[in-house]
N, C-alpha and C positions, 0 to 999 in steps of 0.2 A: 504493500500500500504506500501511497505517496506521503500520507501523514496519518496520524492516529486519531480516529474519530472518538474513541471510547473514553479517553480521559475527559474530554469536553462534555460528553453525554453524561457521564457519571457525576461530574461536578455540578452540571446544570440540574440534574435530578435531586441531588442532595440539597443544593441551595434553594431550590423551589419548594422543597418539602413534599414533592409528589413522586415518591419513589415507586409507587405501584398504583396505576390508575384502576378505576373500577372495571371489572370485567376481565382481569388478567387471567390467562389460562396457563397455569404452570405445567411444564412437562413437554411443551412443543419444541420444535427444532431451534437450534441456534440461541439457546438461552444465554443472556449476557452474564458474564462472570467478572466481577471486580478483581478476583485473584489473578486471572489470566491477563487482564487488560490494564489494570491500574495498580501495579504493585506498590507504587509510592504512597498510596493512601490506604493500603490494605489494613495496616495496623490501626489507623485512626478511625476507619469507618467499617470495621469488621462486622458490626451489627447490621449494616445496611446491605451486606452482600446478598442475602437471600431476597431482600426487597427489590434490589436492582435486577436480580435474576428473574423475579416475577414480572417486573415491568417489561423486559425485553423478550420474555418467552412468548409474548403475544405479537412480536414484531419480526420483520426480516432484518438480520444483522449482517452487514458486509464484513467478512473476515479477511478476504484476499482479492483485491482487484486484479492482481497479476494473473489470475486464472482465466481472465476474459480477454478477448482480442480487441484492442482499442481501434483497430482498423475496420471493425464492423460498422462504425458510424463515423461520419466526418464532422459532426457537430462537436462543440467544446465538451459537452458532458451528456451522458445518457444512462438510464438505468431501467431495469425491469424486475418487478417484485411479484412473486406468487403469494397471494394473500391466504390461500387455502393451506398450503404446506409451510408457509413462513420461510420460503426459500428465495434467495437472490439469483435470478436467472441471467442477469447481465449488469455490469457496472463499469462505467468509464468516468473518472474524475468526479465521482459522486459527492466528494467532500470538499471540492473546490468552491470558494465563495464566488457567487455569480449574481447578476442582476435579474430579478424574476419578471420584470415588466408586469403585464396584467394578470399573470398567474397569482400575483399578490391577492387578487380578488377572491381566491379560494378561502383565504383566512378571513377576509371581510365577511363572506357569506357564512362561514362557520360561526363566527361570533354573533352575527345577526340571528341565525337559527338557534344557536345554543343558549343565548342569553336574552334574546329579544322576544317580542310578541309579534308574529307575522300579520296579525290583524290590526296592529296599530295604524292609525291615520297619521301620516307624516306630511307636514307642510314644508315644502322646499324653501330654504332661506337664501339670502344673497351670498352667504358663506359657502354655499354649495356650487357656486358658479365656477366653472373651469375655463380659463381664457388662454391656456397654453396652446400655441400653434400645433396643429396635427393631433391633438388629443381626441380620442374617440369618445363620443357622447351619445346618450340615449335621447337627448332633446328635451329634458324637463326644464322648467323655468321657475324662478322665484314666485311663490304664491300658489303653485300647483300643489294639490293634495292627492297623495297616493297611499296605498297600504305599503307596509314594509315588505310584504310578499311581492307586490308589483315591482318595487324598487330592486328586489333581488333579480328578477327577470331582466330589468333594465341594466343591471350591473353585469350579469353573466352572459347574456346573449349578444347584444351589440357592444358589450364591454364598455358600458357607460361610466366614464370617470366621474361624471356629474352625479350619477346614482350612488357611487361609492362615497362621495363627499356628503351627500344627503343622509345616507345611512349612518355615517360616522358622527355627524352633528346631532342626529336624532338620538343616537344611543349614548354618546359620551359628552356632548356639548361642544366639542371642538375636534379638529383634525388631530391635534397633538394628543389630546386625552384618549382618543380612539386608538392612536398608534401605541400608546402605553398599554391599552387592553390587548392589542395584537401581540406585543412583545411578551406580556405576561402569559398569554395563552401558548405562545411558542415555547416558553420555558416549561410550562406544564406538560407539554408533549415531548420534551427532550430535544427540541429543535434549537440547540445551543449555538449553532453557527448562523443564526438568523437575526436580523434586525430590521424592523419596519419603521418608516418615517411617515407613511400615508396609507390610505385605504385602497388606492387604485393602482399604484405601481409606476406612476410617472417618475422619471429618473431623479435619483438623489444618490450621491456617492455613499451615503451612510444607510442605504436601503438595499439589503442583500440577503441571500440565502444560499442553500446548496441543493443539489438534486435529491440528496438523502433527506434533508429537512423538509423539502416539498412533499416527499413521500409520506413522512410522518404527519404532516398537516392534512394532506389529501385523504390519507387513510382514516383520520379522525372524522373528517367531513362526510365520508361515505357511510358513516354509522347513522346518519340522519336521512330518513326517506325524503324529506323536503329538498335536501341538497341534490339527491339523485334525480328527483323530478325536474328541478330547474335546469341542472346541467345536462340532462339527457334530452332536453327539448330543442327543436330546431326553429320554432317560432312561437311567439306569444303576443296576444293583443291585450293591451292595458287600456281600460276605460276609467277615466278619472276626471276631476274638475280643475280648472285653472283658477287664478286669483280673482277673476271676475265672476266665478260661479258657473262658467260655461263648461259644457261637456267636451272632453278631449279623448280621442282614440288614437293610439299609436300601436303599430305592429313592429315588434323587434325580432330580428332573425339572428341565429347563431352562426359562428364562423368556423366550426370544426369540420374540416372537409370529409372526415369519415362519417359523421352524422348527416351531412348534407348530400352525401353521395358523390362528391367531387373527387374523392380519393377512394380507391377500392380497398376494402378491408380483406386481409388474408382469409382464405377459406377456413371455416371452423371457428371463427372469432366474431364477436359482436361488441362494438364499442357502445357503452351506455352512459358515459359521463366524461367530461373533460373541460379544459380551459386553455385557450391560446394566450399568447402574450408577445408583443413586439415593441421594441424601442431601438433606437440606433445603438445604444450602449449594450442592450441585452441581446440583440439579434432576434431571431425567430425562435420562439419557445412553445412547448406544448406539454401538458400533463393530461393523462387519460386513464380511464378504467375500462377494462374489457373483460369479457368472459368467454369461455370455450363452450363447446356443445354439452359438456357435463356440468355447466354452471359454476365452474371453478373461476374465481375472480383474480384479476391482476391489475397492478398499477404500473404504468410506463411513463417515463419523462425524458424529454429531449430539450437541452438548453443550448442556446447560441448557435443555431444554424445560420448559414450566410444568406439563405433565401427561403421563401415559403415552399417552393417545390422540394428543395433539399431537406427542409424540415420534415416533410411528410415521407420522403424517401428514407430518411434516417429512422423515423418512427416505424415505418413498415418493416425495415430490416430488424429492428428490435423485437417487435411483437410477433414477427414470424417465428421467432425462437420458441414460442409457446406451442406451436403445432408441428414443429419439426420432429 
């Protein structure tokens, strides 16, 4: 491996006080061991060894990236995780810090679903206006009133940065306070190489993550049926009112080529969830969930491809390993 993931993970778990999340299944493959990975803190945290093992027994743990061929993908990083057997099927630079672009919105959605009320009526404020050139928007305006659920569709399908800002302000009162919520949730999930500055992924040098941390976040989000429904949709029509009390109707469409049919999915696989992301600094990025004909589920991630076609070529190369 190019660098050790495990000391950071263990330290983050101990500091966050979340050594074992609810629903851990002890005894699955690749259980995390402090004795093997973090000998320097073994004496100080001997009591936490079993708790850390319980945490990671429910996760895929990368033990040796050298066993995978980096030439299989041309993107900067990529990984494939078998959620059923807790196995890593592919990994390339999965622990390298990268810019996530709009994949950030997976965490925003997770927090909205996990801690919010999707029936809340949210009135868009001036603070939610995004004026950055080239930013993707769902087209909401100050004074518009939508449900939190509708904002999730506006966030995840057209990748509306304005929807992300509206969600953040509704839930935390400000962008900065919501970013704090995101970072606390990342710690709880063991995503210790992640730091968020905003809810949408517009570029900031201090806004970064890794392919492995994105797996941890996406894996948590998939536990919520609402997340699967939103991210598995190709289109959604939102009916809401504007500041003048007039009815507004907008139809938002997703951009995952596997879901829209623009990219052929390998035989025997079905893509059922995902999020794209693109900025100049991040390149072309995609995280997805797929299942095979036996309903075994997988998470795949590709970061920093140099073009959209190459992004999907790389993703197809990775997920094809499931059915080979």
